[in-house]
C-alpha positions in Angstrom: 114.8 132.8 96.5 114.8 128.8 95.5 116.6 129.2 92.1 119.1 131.6 93.9 119.7 129.0 96.7 119.9 125.5 94.9 120.0 122.7 97.4 120.1 125.1 100.4 115.8 125.1 100.8 114.5 121.9 102.8 110.8 120.8 101.3 109.3 118.5 104.3 106.6 115.9 103.0 104.4 113.2 104.8 106.9 110.7 103.8 108.7 108.9 100.5 106.1 108.5 97.8 103.6 110.1 99.6 100.8 113.0 98.1 103.0 115.8 99.8 106.4 114.3 98.3 104.9 113.9 94.7 103.5 117.5 94.4 106.4 118.6 95.6 108.4 116.8 93.0 105.9 118.1 90.5 106.7 121.5 91.6 110.4 121.1 91.3 110.0 119.3 88.2 107.7 122.6 86.6 109.7 125.0 87.9 113.4 123.7 87.5 114.2 124.4 91.4 116.3 122.3 93.7 114.8 121.5 96.8 116.2 119.1 99.0 113.0 116.7 100.3 113.2 115.7 103.8 110.4 113.0 104.4 108.6 113.0 107.7 106.1 109.9 109.1 103.5 111.7 108.6 102.1 115.5 107.7 102.1 116.4 111.5 105.7 116.1 112.0 106.5 118.0 108.5 104.1 120.8 109.6 105.8 121.1 113.3 109.2 121.9 111.8 108.3 123.8 108.9 106.4 126.0 111.7 110.1 125.4 113.7 112.1 126.7 111.1 113.6 123.3 110.3 112.3 123.0 106.9 111.1 126.0 104.5 108.7 124.6 102.8 105.8 121.7 102.9 103.3 121.5 99.9 100.4 119.5 102.1 96.6 119.0 102.2 94.6 122.2 103.1 93.0 119.8 106.2 96.2 119.7 107.8 97.6 122.9 107.0 94.4 125.2 107.3 94.4 125.7 111.2 97.8 126.7 111.0 97.2 129.3 108.4 94.2 131.0 110.0 96.1 131.2 113.2 98.9 132.8 111.5 101.5 130.5 112.5 101.8 129.4 109.1 101.9 131.8 105.8 100.1 129.7 102.5 101.9 130.7 99.0 99.2 128.8 97.0 96.5 126.1 96.5 97.5 123.3 94.2 93.9 123.0 92.8 93.0 124.4 89.4 91.0 126.9 90.8 91.2 128.8 94.0 89.7 127.6 97.3 86.7 128.9 98.7 88.3 129.2 102.1 91.3 131.1 101.0 90.1 133.1 98.2 92.5 135.5 98.1 95.2 132.8 98.1 96.4 132.5 94.4 96.8 128.8 92.8 100.0 127.7 91.9 99.0 127.4 88.3 98.9 131.6 88.3 102.3 131.5 88.7 103.5 127.8 87.2 101.1 127.3 84.3 99.5 123.9 84.3 100.5 123.0 87.7 97.7 121.2 89.4 98.1 118.2 92.2 94.6 117.4 93.5 94.0 115.1 96.3 90.9 112.7 96.4 89.7 109.7 98.9 87.6 106.7 97.6 86.2 104.0 99.4 87.4 100.6 98.4 85.6 96.9 99.8 87.0 93.3 99.3 87.1 91.8 95.8 83.6 89.5 96.4 82.0 91.6 98.8 78.2 91.0 97.8 77.1 93.8 95.4 73.9 94.4 98.3 76.7 95.6 100.7 78.1 97.7 98.3 75.2 99.4 96.9 74.1 100.0 100.5 77.7 101.5 101.2 77.4 103.5 98.2 74.0 104.9 99.1 74.5 105.7 102.5 77.8 107.2 102.0 76.7 109.9 99.4 73.9 110.5 101.4 76.1 111.4 104.0 78.0 113.5 101.6 75.2 115.1 100.2 74.5 116.3 103.7 74.4 120.2 104.4 75.6 119.8 107.6 78.8 117.3 106.2 79.2 119.7 103.3 79.6 122.7 105.5 82.3 120.8 107.8 83.9 119.6 104.8 83.9 122.9 103.3 85.5 124.8 106.5 88.3 122.2 106.0 88.9 123.3 102.5 87.6 120.4 100.8 84.7 119.6 98.1 82.9 116.3 98.7 81.8 114.9 95.0 79.1 112.4 95.2 79.8 109.7 92.3 77.7 107.0 91.5 79.1 103.2 92.4 81.8 101.7 89.6 80.8 98.3 88.3 84.3 97.3 87.9 86.5 99.4 89.9 90.2 99.3 88.9 92.4 97.3 91.0 94.9 99.0 93.4 97.6 96.6 92.8 98.1 92.9 92.2 95.5 90.2 92.7 96.0 88.1 95.8 97.7 84.4 95.4 97.5 82.2 98.4 95.9 84.5 100.2 98.8 86.9 99.9 99.7 90.3 98.1 
């Protein structure tokens, strides 16, 4: 349908350069389809307009879309991960149709430069303990997320330029 109607199908995203925008651009690049990017101010308005028919496709995190999929308000076409979701095991991966496609969202925790090592160790220990908790694991799984307990990185990469004169 998208290839037969180039430039006529709108792809909503949570905003310019967000994960949902970039995963959509990856899909476009790998398939050669011409979707019109419609950036929103967050996932919620993009999903609302998808349900209302103003856009025809949104690629977003399962945590945002799962309740609407389960209620029947949205129809999922695929997951962006390399493996099928445990929450929606009958839903294919996009890679099953578009070989090599994979887009994964991950979240990390950062602290300001100069944070004392004992504080970093405590944060790492407590966060990992929470993620290892069966209750938290279960709640995250219900949302389509899989926690990864990771060791503290001694020299994490910078997420941007080093501040000069207290400014970025």
